[in-house]
N, C-alpha and C positions, 0 to 999 in steps of 0.2 A: 123369574122369566125375564129374558133380555129384551130391551126395547130397541126397535129398529129406528135408526136415524137416517133420514135422506141426506144426500150430499149437499143440497142447497140449504140445509139447516146448520151446517158447520159455521164456525165463527168467520166473519168476513175477512179478517186478516189471514186466516189459514187458507181460505179460498183464493185470495189474491196471490199468496205465495205459490200455490199449486198452479194457478193459471199463468203465472209469469214463466213457468217452465215450458209452456206450449208455444207453438208457432202461431202466426196471426190467423191462419185458416182455422186452426183448432180452437183458438180463443173465441172467434166469431161463431163457430159451430156450437160451442158450449153456451154462448150467450143466447142462442136462439131457443134454448130449452126451457128457460124460466126467467122471471123478472129479476130474481136474485142474481143469477149469473150475468144477466144483461147489465145490471147496475155495477157489478164487479168488473166486467169487461170494460165498461166506459171509464172506470177509475184507473185501471192499470194501463190503458192506452195512453194515459197522460204522463207515464214515467218509464215505459218500456225502452230499453236501450237499442233494440233492433226492430225494424218493420220490413219484412220481406213478403212481397205479394207479386209473384211472377206467373202463377198458373192462369190467372184471368187478367183481363184488361178492364179495370173499373172506370166508370165515368167520373167526372169531377164531383157530381152530386153524391155519388156513393163513397168516394174517397175522402171527402172533406170531414165527415164525422169520425173517420178512422184515424185521422191525423190532427188531433187537438194540439194546442201548445204543449211542448214537451222539451224541457231543457236537458233531459237525459238521453235524447235520441242521438245515437252515434252512427247507426247504419241504416240506410234506406234503399230498398230495391223494389222497383215498381215497373210493371208493363204499362207503358203510356200510350198504347194503341188507340185509346178513346179520349185522350187528353190533348190539349193545345196550350198556347201561351197563357190562357186564363188560369191554368192550374199551377203556374210558377210560384205564387205566394203560398200555396198549400204544400208544395213539395220541398221547397228550399228552406232549411232551418240552419241558423248559424252554428248550432251545436254539432252538426254532422262531421264525421271523419271519413265515412264511406258513403258514396252516392252512386247508385246504378240505375239508370233510366233507359229502358229498352223501348224500341219501336216509337221513336219520337218524330215520326214523319210529319205530323201536323204542327210541330213547333217551328218557330223561326230561329234565326241566330240570336234572338233576344235571350234564349235559354242560356247560351254560353256567357253572355255579358252579365246576366242576372246572377248566375252562379258565382262569378267573380265578385260582384257587388255584395251579395248577401252572405257568401260563405268565406270571404277573406278574413284575415285575422281581426277578431273583434274583442274588445275588452268588455267583459261582463262582470260587474261588481256583485259578488255573492258573499255576504257577511264580511265585508271589508276586504275580501281577497280579489285578485285579478286572474282570470283564466284566459288563456289563448285557445280559441276554438277555430279550427280550420280543416278544410277537406284534405285528407291524405290520399284517398283512392277515389278515382272518378271514372265511371263508364257511361258513355253517351252513344246510343245506337240509332241509326237511320235519321239523324236530325235533318229537318227541312227537305226531306225527299218528296213530299207532296207538292204538286204543282202550285205555284204561287208563293211558296215559302222560299226564303233566301237567308244565307249566312254571309256576313260581311267580315272583312279582315279585322275590323275594329272589335268585333264580338270576340274573336279568338284572342286578340291581344289583351282585352280586359280579363279574360279567363286566366291566361297564362301569367300575367303580371300580378294579379291579385291573389291567386292561390299559392302563396309562397311556401306553404308546407307540403305541397303536392309531391307524393312519392310514386304513385302509379296512375297512369293516364291511358285510357282506351277510348279512341275516337273511331267508332265503327260506322263511318260514312266516308263519302268521297271528298277528300280535302284538296283535290286537284283543281277545284273551282276557284281557289284563291290564286291571285297573281303570284308567280314564283318569287320575284324579288321581295315582295312584301311578306310572303310566307316565311322565308328564311330570317328576315329581320325581326319579326315579332317573337321568334323563339329565343332570341337573346335574353328576353326577360323571364323565361321559364324558371320554375323553381330549381334551385341548386340541389335540392334533395331528390329530384326526380330520378328514379332508378329503373322504372319499367314503363315502356311506351309501346302501344299497339295502335295501328292506323288501318282503317278498313280499305282505303285505296289511296295511293299516292304515286306519282310518276317517279321513275328511277332518276331522272335528271334532277328533280326537286330534292330527292334524298341526298344525292351527291352534293348539291349546293348547300343544303342545310348542314351537313356534317363536315364540310370542308373547313380547313383552318381559316383564320382571319375573319370569321363571322361572329366572333364573340363580342363581349361588351366593349363599346368604344371607349369606355373609361379606363381600360387597362393601359399601362405604359408599355407592355410587352408587344412589340410589333408583330410577333408570330403567335397567334392565338391557337389554343386547342379547340376541339369541337365545342359548340354551344351546349352540348349535352354530355359533358365528360363523365358523369357518374352513372350513365345508363348501364345496367347489367342485363336487362332483358329487352329485346327489340323484336317485335312481330309486325311485319309489313306485307300488304298485298300490293303489288306493283304491276306496271304494264310489261316491263321486261327486267329480268335479273341479269345484270351486266357486270363485266369485269370492273368497270370504273366504280360502280356503286358498291360492290363487295369490297374493293380495295379501300374506299373511303371509310366504310363502316369499320373495317379492321384497324385502320390507323386512327380514326377519330374517336373510337369507343374502346379504350384500353382495358376497361373493367368488365367487358361483355362476357357473360357466361351462358346466355340463352339467345340464340339467333334463329328466327323463323321467317323465311322469305318464301313467298308464293307469287307466281305470275300467271297470266292468262293472255298470251299474245293474240292480237286480232289478225296479224299477218306473220308470216315466217320471218323471224328476226335476222337482220344483217349482222355481220361479224362484230361491228362496233356497238351493237345493241344486244349482245348475247353473252352468255357465260361460257368461258373456254377453260382449258387446263390451266392457263396462266392465272385466271381469276380464282379458280379453286385453290391454287397454291397460296393465295394471299389470305385465305380464311384461317383464323385461329393462329396467327403468327406467335402470339404470346402463350398459347397453350392453355388458356383459361376456360375455353368453352366446355360446358357440360351437356348442353343440348343444341343440336343442329338440325334444322329442317330446311331443305331446298326442294321445292315442288313446282313443276311446270304443269299447270292445269290444262285440260283439253276442253274447257268450257266453250270456247268459241272456235277452236281450230285444232285439228289433230297434229300436234307438234311436240317435239322433244328437245332435250339439250343435245343437239347433234354435234357440237364442237367439244364435248367432253368424252374422254375414253378412259381406259384403265390407268393411263399415266397420270391423269388428273387426280384420281383417288389415291394412287400411290404417293404422290407428292403431298396430298393433304393428310394422309395417314400418319406421317411423321410427327404431327402435332396433336394426335387424337388420344393420347394415353388417358386423359381425364374424362373422356366422353362417357356419358351415362345414357344418352338417348340420341339416336340418329334416324332421320327420316329422309329418304331420297326418292323423288318422284319424277319420272320422265327421262331417266338416263339410259337411253336406248342403245348406246354404243358401249356401255360398260358391261364387261363379261364377268365370269366367275372369278377371274384373277383380281379384279378391282374390289368386288364385294367381299371376297374372302380376306383380302388384305385389311379391310376395315374391321371385320370381325376379329381377326387375330391381333390387331393393333390396339384394340380398346378393351382392356382387361376388366374395366368397370361397367361395361355396357349392360344395361338392363332392358332397354326398349330398342327394337330394331324394326324399321318399317321401310318397305320398298314397294312402289307402285310402278306399273308398266316396266318391269324388269324383263325386257324381251329376250335377253341373253342369259338370264339367271337360271341355273340348273341345280339338280340335286347335289352336285359336287361341292357347292358352297358350304353345305352343312355336313359333308361326309365325315369329317373328323372333329365335329364340334364338341363331342363328348370328351375329347382329349384336352380341351382348353379349360381355362378357369372361369369361363363366362357363366353367369347366373341370369339367364334371360327370363323376364317376367311378362313382357309384352312383345309379341311378334305379329307383324302384318305383312303379308306378301300378296297383295292384290294385283290381278292381271299379270301374273307371272306364269304364263301358259306352259312353260317347259318343265315345271315342277311335277313330280310324280309322288307316289306313296312313299318312296325311299326317303325323300326329304323330310316327310312328316315323322318317319321312324327316327331319323337322326335328331330332329328337334325335340321329340318326346323324351330325350335323355335329360332335358331341363325340367325336372319335376316341380320347379317353382313357377312354371308358366301359369299366369292368371288370365291372359287374353290372347286368343289365337284367331287371326283374321286371314282366311284362305279363300276369300271371295274371288270367283272367276278364274280359279285354277282348275280347269275343266278336266284334267287327267286324273284327279284324285278320286279314289273309290273306297270300297269297304275296308281295304287293308289300312288306309289312312285312319279310319275310325277305330280300328283295332289298336293302333298306336296311341291315338288320342285318349282312349279309354284308360290309359295308365297315368293320366295327369290328375292327381287328387285335389289340386287347388284351383282348377280352371273355373273362371267366372264368366267368361265370354267366349263363345264359339260361333264363328261365321263361316258357313260352308256354301254360300250362294253359287249355283251353277255347277256344282260338282256332280260326279257320276255315282253317287251313293245310292243304296237301295234300302228298303224297309228292314231287311234282315241285318244289314250292316249297322243300323242304328242301335241294335241290341248291345253293341260293344260299349255304348255309353251307360249301360246299366251294370252294376248298381251304383258305382261310386260317382262318376262324372255328372250324371243327371242330378244328383243331390247337391252338387256344389254350384251348378250353373245359375247365373242370374239372367243371361242373355243368350238366346239361341236363334240363329237365322239359317233356314233351309230354303230360302227363296230360289226358285228356278231349278231345283233339283228334280228334274222332270220324271225320274223313275219312281218317285215316292207316291204312295197311294194312301187311302184311309187307314191302312194297316199300320202306318208309321206312328199314328197316335196311340194305338194299343201297345206297340212295341216300346214306345218311350214312357208312357204314363200309367199303364194299367198296373194297379197294385203298388204304386210308388209311395202312396201316402202324401203328406203335405210337403211340397217342394219349395225351394227358394226362388224358382224361376219366375221372373217378372216380365220379360219381354220375349215374344215369340213371333217369328216371321215365317209364314207359310205361303207367301205370295207366289204367283205364277207356277202353281202345281196343277197341271191339267186334270189329274186323277183324284184330286181332293174334293169330296162331296159333302153334302149335309150330314151324312152318316158319320164322317170323321169329326165334324164339329160337335155333333151330339156326344160322341165319346169324349171329346175335349171338355165339354161342359160338365159331364159326369165326374171328371177328374177332380173338380173343386179346387183347382190351382188358382191362386190369387193373382192372375195376370194383371198387369197395369197397362201393357201395350200388346195389341194383337193385330198383325198385318196379314191380310189374306187377299190382297188386290190381284186382279187378273186371274181369278180362279173361276172358270166357266161353269162349274157344277155347283157352286155355292149359291144358295137362294134364301128365300124368306125363312125357311125352317131354321137355318143357322142363326139368324138374328133373334128369332124367338127363343131358341135354346140358350144363347148367350145372355139375353135379357132376363131369363128366368134362373140363371145360375144361383145355386145355393152355396154360400161360402163355407160354413162348417156347422157343427152341431151346437155351437154356442148361441146361435139364434139369428145372426144377421142374414138378410136376404138381399139379392140384387147383385148385379155384376160389379166387380171391382175395377173394370176397365176405365182407364183415363184416355186411351187412344185406341180407336178402332178404324182400320183402313179396309174398306170393302169396294174400292174403286174398280169398276168394270167387272164385277162379279155377275156372271150371265144370268143367274136365276132370280135376281132381286126384282121385285115388283113394288108398286106403290103401297101394297098391303103392309110391307115391312116397316113403313114409316110410322105406323101406329105403335110399333114397339121401340121406336127411337125417341119418343116424347116422354115427358115425366109421367110416372115416377120411375120408369125403366132407365137403366144406365145412369144412376144418380151421380156418379163420379166422372162421367165422360167430359173431356175437354177438347178432344180432337176427333173429327169424324171425316172419313173420306168416302164419298159416294159418287155415282155417275149422275150428273145434273140432268141429263136428258131423260132419266126415268120419269120425272115429273117436276118441272121447274117450280110450279106453285107450291108443291108440298115441301120441296127443299127450302124455299123462301120462308114458308110458314114455320118450319122447324127452326130455322135460324132466328126468326123473330121470337118464337116462344122460349128459346134457350139462348139468350144473347151472349152468354159466356162460353158457348160452344163454338169452336172454330170448325165450320163446315167447308170442306174443300171439294170442289166439283170438277176440276179440270185436270186431274191426274197428278198434281204436285205431291211430292213427298211430305208427310206430315211431321211437324215438330222440327227441332234442330237435328243435325246429323246424329242419328241415334247410335252410330257405331264409330264415333271418333274416339280412338284409344287415348284416354287421358286419365290423369290421377283422380279426377272427380267423377269418373264414370259410375261408380257404385255407391254414390252418396245420396241418391234421390230418396225423397220421402214418399213412400207408397201408401201411407196410412191416413191421409186427409179424408175427412168425411163429408158427406154430401150436404149437410145442413148449412154449410158456409154459403153456398150459392143462394139458398133459401133466405138466409139472414140478410144478404146484400140486396136481393131483389125486392123482398117484401111485396111480391106481386101476387095478384089474384090468379091462382092456378086455373080457376074456372074459365077466365077469359082466354087463357092460353089454349085450353082444350077446345074452346069454341072456334078459335082461329084454325087450329089443326083440323077440327071437324069440318069446317067449311071447305078446306082444301080437299079433304077426303070425299065430301059430297060432290064437289065439282068433278073429281076423278070418276066417281060412279056415274054421274050424268054423261060424262064424255064417253064412257064405255057404252 
């Protein structure tokens, strides 16, 4: 007779080996199940080489025991939304090579200077040997954005001068607050190994001054200096205006550049001296090294375009595009089929092609694409309103397509779905605002629906509850993880009940602006049964129900624990009952509750290489392990809010 041995009775060394293969969330989840696992987790946290915790924003008290002294720690990624300067000693370790700190709004500029002080080259004697330990990759997001916090130029200078091994730097905040002349000066001390730079916001004039010659080290005897950042290969900037002067300076000052990503969002219509023209476009990629180019004019503040660029500009640029693998063009309203077609036919290595606001782009651009040697894997044609089903038929000749974004191409219908149904490797399909029907979705069966990870049908107003049956009835277990059914006026609770019965392990479900969605939908989703293996409860990490007309305060009972154990993002209408929304946020402090209609999470449909690498399998015990809270007290708080609602009625 064989004896059964429980997992926590295994040798501690074997348990530790197994647990080191898990991520931080899974380690902590396992630690919550027994004292043996808890002891093992505490031990391995002292020598793990990576610590990544971005799904929740822990407080300093919760983070401290998770980051004990650890000389082996090389990579640290944390959401700092609940942290401030007092957490600096906990976060900064001299052994780090990669540091990513998101949502640092409550930190001051001291964070930058302390990173320089604590993470610069340090000599650490270990058994008689000397090791150089220094930051190679650094990401800092939203630093000092909270009122009362400030960053001084000396903080930036300490960071740049001390991290001499820095290879990649991402400063996702507004650096225009620094004085321009000082800003350019301090970059002269930046690491000579820096090859990748991304800045959240900077003025075009500052970029031009920063990368202009003669701003290099004053110690050089050469009177004509190259750029202070001569080794940069990847540059991503968000600026006030993309201008000819800035583009020209970048092209001349960064000879090794292979990746250029520029985005602007003008507050007023730019004058000719502060705009991109055909002449500026001609200066891009003079050495022919670029593999990725993105030029986007955002309409965040003003409906505006690159009005001074036409087909001639793209024709001039196309001469140097032979090595391009990815091109993104946004806001080129005067470019016609001639310009876009020239780009496609000049870039034989092109894999990713993205155009937004292509107001003159028509089906003719893709008419003979099957005759080219192109192997497109990612195509995005958003707000290209002249496209019809014929363009999709032509694009479908690329059987390697993995991502297809056709949002707001309103002339597309069921015949486009027929063509899309022939794409066996498609992972992401976005059809927002198209003229498709329930019957048309049947073309995605049986092959495409089995490969999809992301599907968006937002604003496809002809769809009804029947679309759920057409897509998912009898499909078995699908890989689909993100589904957007927002703004479907005919989608009701009956459709959501069918969705719940499908047992698909969705991680993100968006159903905002659906007037017929009510409490029944929430109850159905909360009660979802995963599979016959035994786990119960919804797998959803994001649920957007903003402005769904049938939701009442009753639904909030199904949003508290133990329902939706994995939920991290929730969108609701705050006016339903402010007290209950506040009580829910208090009882589940790691749940981001959005009440004002904002889109949840990061841009879910940004076509990038990392799109399909999310981990969808983290379990709910992690939150329990961190909180160590009394569930009864949380239920009492929610109960008080419910009682108040009853009394009000």
